[in-house]
C-alpha positions in Angstrom: 0.0 0.0 0.0 2.6 2.5 -1.1 1.1 4.1 -4.2 0.2 7.7 -5.1 -3.4 7.1 -6.3 -4.1 10.7 -7.6 -2.6 14.1 -7.8 -5.4 16.6 -8.5 -3.7 19.8 -9.7 -7.0 21.7 -10.1 -8.1 21.0 -6.6 -4.5 21.1 -5.2 -5.0 17.7 -3.4 -3.5 14.2 -3.5 -4.8 10.8 -2.6 -2.2 8.3 -1.4 -1.9 4.9 0.3 -0.8 4.8 3.9 2.5 3.0 3.1 3.9 5.7 0.8 7.3 6.9 1.9 7.2 10.7 2.5 10.4 11.6 0.6 9.1 9.9 -2.6 5.8 11.9 -2.3 7.8 15.1 -1.9 9.9 14.5 -5.0 6.8 13.6 -7.1 4.7 16.6 -6.2 7.6 19.1 -6.4 8.4 18.0 -10.0 4.8 19.3 -10.7 5.4 22.6 -9.0 3.4 21.6 -6.0 4.4 21.5 -2.3 3.5 19.2 0.6 5.2 21.0 3.6 5.3 18.5 6.5 8.9 17.3 6.7 9.8 15.0 9.6 13.5 14.4 9.8 12.9 10.7 9.1 11.3 11.5 5.8 13.5 9.1 3.8 11.9 6.1 5.7 8.7 7.3 7.3 5.3 6.8 5.7 2.3 9.1 5.2 0.2 6.8 7.3 2.6 6.9 10.2 2.9 10.7 9.9 -0.9 11.0 10.1 -1.2 8.5 13.0 1.4 10.5 15.1 0.5 14.0 13.8 4.1 14.4 12.8 5.9 17.7 12.4 9.3 18.9 11.3 11.4 22.0 10.7 8.8 23.6 8.3 6.2 23.6 11.1 7.1 27.2 12.1 5.5 28.6 8.9 3.5 25.8 7.4 2.2 23.8 10.3 2.3 20.0 10.8 0.7 16.9 9.2 -2.7 17.6 10.8 -3.0 20.8 8.9 -2.9 19.0 5.6 -5.2 16.0 6.1 -8.5 16.4 4.3 -9.9 12.9 4.6 -9.1 9.2 4.8 -10.2 5.6 4.4 -10.2 3.8 7.8 -10.7 0.1 8.6 -12.3 -0.2 12.0 -11.4 -3.0 14.4 -14.4 -5.1 13.4 -13.4 -4.9 9.7 -15.9 -2.2 8.7 -14.4 0.3 6.2 -15.4 4.0 6.4 -14.5 7.1 4.6 -14.2 10.4 6.5 -13.7 13.9 5.1 -13.0 14.1 1.4 -11.0 16.3 -1.1 -12.8 19.5 -0.1 -11.2 22.1 2.2 -14.3 22.8 4.3 -16.7 20.5 6.1 -19.2 21.1 8.9 -21.0 17.8 9.2 -21.0 15.9 12.5 -17.9 15.0 14.6 -14.6 15.4 12.9 -13.6 11.8 12.6 -10.8 12.6 10.2 -8.9 14.7 12.8 -9.8 12.3 15.6 -7.9 9.6 13.7 -5.0 12.1 13.0 -2.8 11.5 16.0 -4.6 8.4 17.3 -1.4 6.4 17.1 -3.1 3.3 15.7 -5.4 2.9 18.7 -8.8 3.4 17.0 -8.4 1.9 13.5 -6.1 1.3 10.6 -5.6 4.2 8.2 -5.3 2.8 4.6 -5.8 5.8 2.3 -5.3 9.6 2.9 -6.4 12.7 1.1 -4.0 15.6 1.7 -3.9 19.3 0.8 -1.2 20.6 -1.5 0.0 24.2 -2.0 2.2 25.9 -4.6 5.9 25.3 -4.4 7.7 28.4 -3.3 9.8 29.7 -6.2 12.7 31.0 -4.1 14.5 30.1 -0.8 17.6 31.3 1.0 19.5 30.0 4.0 20.9 32.1 6.8 23.4 30.9 9.5 23.5 32.9 12.7 26.4 32.3 15.2 25.3 33.3 18.7 27.2 34.2 21.8 25.1 31.9 24.1 22.1 29.6 24.0 20.1 32.3 25.8 21.0 34.8 23.1 19.9 32.4 20.4 16.5 31.9 22.1 16.0 35.6 22.5 16.7 36.1 18.8 14.2 33.4 17.9 11.5 35.0 20.0 12.2 38.4 18.5 12.2 37.2 14.9 8.6 35.8 15.4 7.5 38.8 17.4 8.4 41.2 14.6 6.2 39.3 12.2 8.8 37.6 10.0 8.0 33.9 9.7 10.8 31.8 8.2 10.1 28.5 6.5 12.5 26.9 9.0 14.2 28.2 12.1 16.4 25.6 13.8 18.4 25.9 17.0 21.8 24.0 17.1 24.2 23.5 19.9 28.0 23.5 19.6 28.1 19.8 19.8 25.5 19.4 17.1 27.5 21.7 14.7 30.6 19.7 15.5 28.9 16.5 14.3 27.3 18.2 11.3 30.6 19.6 10.1 31.4 16.0 9.0 28.8 16.6 6.2 29.0 20.4 5.7 31.0 22.0 3.0 32.6 24.3 3.9 32.3 23.5 7.7 31.0 26.1 10.2 33.3 27.6 12.8 32.7 25.3 15.8 33.7 27.5 18.7 30.3 29.1 19.5 27.9 27.9 22.1 24.8 28.2 19.9 23.7 28.6 16.3 20.5 29.3 14.3 20.0 27.7 10.9 17.2 29.6 9.0 15.5 29.3 5.7 13.2 31.9 4.2 11.1 31.2 1.1 8.5 32.8 -1.2 8.8 35.0 -4.2 12.1 36.9 -4.8 10.9 40.2 -3.2 9.6 38.4 -0.1 12.8 36.4 0.3 14.9 39.5 -0.1 12.8 41.4 2.5 12.8 38.6 5.0 16.6 38.1 4.7 17.2 41.8 5.3 14.9 41.9 8.3 16.4 38.8 9.9 20.0 39.8 9.2 19.4 43.3 10.6 17.7 42.0 13.7 20.5 39.5 14.5 23.1 42.3 14.1 21.0 44.6 16.2 20.9 41.9 19.0 24.7 41.6 18.7 25.0 38.0 17.4 28.5 37.0 16.7 28.1 36.5 13.0 25.3 36.4 10.3 26.0 34.7 7.0 23.6 34.6 4.1 24.4 31.5 2.0 24.2 32.2 -1.7 25.5 28.9 -2.9 22.6 26.4 -3.1 24.8 23.4 -2.8 26.4 24.7 0.4 23.0 25.5 1.8 21.7 22.0 0.9 24.7 20.5 2.8 23.6 22.3 6.0 20.0 21.1 5.8 21.1 17.5 4.8 23.4 17.5 7.8 20.6 18.8 10.1 18.3 16.1 9.0 21.0 13.4 9.7 21.8 14.8 13.1 20.2 12.0 15.1 22.0 9.1 13.3 25.2 11.2 13.5 24.8 11.3 17.3 24.5 7.5 17.4 27.9 7.1 15.7 29.6 8.3 19.0 26.9 7.7 21.7 25.8 4.4 23.1 22.3 5.8 23.7 20.4 8.9 22.7 17.1 9.8 24.2 15.4 12.7 22.3 12.7 14.5 24.1 10.0 16.6 22.4 9.0 19.6 24.5 7.1 22.5 23.0 6.6 25.8 24.7 5.1 29.1 23.7 7.8 30.8 21.6 8.1 33.7 24.0 9.2 31.2 26.7 12.2 29.8 24.7 14.8 31.7 26.7 13.3 30.3 29.9 13.2 26.8 28.4 16.9 26.9 27.5 17.8 28.0 31.0 15.6 25.3 32.4 17.2 22.5 30.4 20.7 23.7 31.6 19.5 23.7 35.2 18.0 20.1 34.9 21.3 18.9 33.4 23.3 20.4 36.2 21.0 19.2 39.0 20.7 15.6 37.8 24.3 15.2 36.5 23.0 14.0 33.1 24.4 15.4 29.9 21.6 17.0 27.9 22.1 18.4 24.4 19.7 21.0 23.0 18.5 21.5 19.5 15.3 21.5 17.5 12.6 23.5 15.7 13.0 26.7 17.7 10.8 28.7 15.4 7.6 27.0 16.6 8.9 26.5 20.2 9.5 22.8 19.7 12.9 22.0 21.2 14.4 18.6 21.6 16.4 18.2 24.9 18.5 15.2 24.1 20.0 12.9 26.8 23.4 11.7 25.6 25.0 8.5 27.0 28.6 7.8 25.9 28.1 4.6 27.9 25.1 3.1 29.8 24.7 1.9 33.3 21.7 1.2 35.6 22.7 4.3 37.7 22.8 6.5 34.6 19.5 5.1 33.4 17.9 6.0 36.7 19.3 9.5 36.6 18.1 9.9 33.0 14.5 9.0 34.0 14.6 11.6 36.8 15.9 14.1 34.2 13.1 13.3 31.8 10.5 13.8 34.4 12.0 17.1 35.5 12.1 18.3 31.8 8.5 17.5 31.2 7.2 18.9 34.5 9.1 22.1 34.1 8.1 22.4 30.4 4.4 22.2 31.4 5.1 24.9 34.1 6.3 27.1 31.2 2.9 26.6 29.5 4.1 23.9 27.1 3.2 20.3 26.1 5.1 17.1 26.7 5.0 16.3 22.9 5.0 18.7 20.0 5.4 16.2 17.2 6.4 12.7 18.3 3.3 11.5 20.1 3.0 9.6 23.3 3.4 5.9 22.5 4.7 4.0 25.5 7.6 6.2 26.4 5.5 9.1 27.7 2.3 7.3 28.7 3.1 7.7 32.4 3.2 11.5 32.0 0.0 11.9 30.1 -2.1 12.8 33.2 0.4 15.6 34.0 -0.8 17.5 30.9 -4.4 16.3 30.3 -5.7 15.4 33.7 -7.8 12.4 34.6 -11.1 13.8 33.2 -9.7 14.1 29.7 -8.0 10.7 29.9 -11.2 9.0 30.9 -13.0 10.7 28.0 -10.3 9.4 25.6 -10.8 5.9 27.0 -14.5 6.1 26.4 -13.8 7.1 22.8 -11.4 4.1 22.5 -14.1 1.8 23.9 -16.6 3.0 21.3 -14.2 2.4 18.4 -12.4 -0.7 19.8 -14.5 -2.6 22.4 -12.2 -5.6 22.3 -9.0 -3.5 22.7 -7.2 -5.1 19.8 -5.8 -1.8 18.3 -2.3 -1.0 19.7 -3.1 -2.0 23.3 -0.7 -0.5 25.8 -0.2 2.7 23.8 -0.9 6.3 25.1 -2.0 5.4 28.6 -0.3 2.8 30.9 -3.3 0.5 31.5 -3.3 -0.8 28.0 -6.1 1.2 26.6 -9.0 -0.5 28.5 -12.0 1.6 29.4 -12.2 1.7 33.2 -15.3 3.8 33.5 
């Protein structure tokens, strides 16, 4: 089930099977001058069905939103074998409950998504990459918040630590200077006048806020090497680390400076090394626990650190997952964000769709998905 069934250029929609690999879909529609923005870093292997089931995001979320913003309808096989179709190819619907978006992010607990209708937009004709070298993580976070506050919305706005750039330099040509504590990797897109304007505004703002350096990358091959290295950062970390645990906190963008300080404090208080990077433009930062070697003692400390990160992220007005979902890893923390009333409501929805609890039991909440009403 990995085929593109239709690309409807007049309606700017596509219909695909759930097993279609995202990168293949991107290449196909972009050859036609169309654009499907959601771009999880695993796009070379992840599928459209998996993206929908987890409501996946990616770097372009800052400007274009995430997978849920592009799903128009789907074919669903319910646990009893019944096949239903929700939504359609239209962009507006006001009929009954929104089953389409209830399934989007359901993590396989309500039914099997087999076919998806998605919205497409026009491919931006121009794009440009900007690399900002910052004096500190706090300065980088302040710049991110100020860029958004002034009304300029980049297509991508990524925060990178010194360690991340050191790894990425193995793939970047020419490599970045690796002696700064924090970097911002930015892409603006649109028509030529918009790209020129956004570049000037962002460059001027960064200089005004006394960043160490601002480089506008004119060579497209050089720019592509930066973004390719960024998308490969997780596997690059695994080449030198025995274990990498990537968290998925999202906070209001104005709280990014506080979040950066919070992560540093948790690392210091728990004695656990925590790298920091992610999609700063939409407040989605990935504190990443790094183990050069593993041990029961370090595993225990890491679990304490994860709990502290999530708790303090919620205190900053955030969420425990911006784009990865809950699965098993975060099920024990679900009540911290949603509370028992919402969880019981979700369990009743699960019971209505799947009374025998055969769809992904054990996911999202610890009990295994049973309705205990």
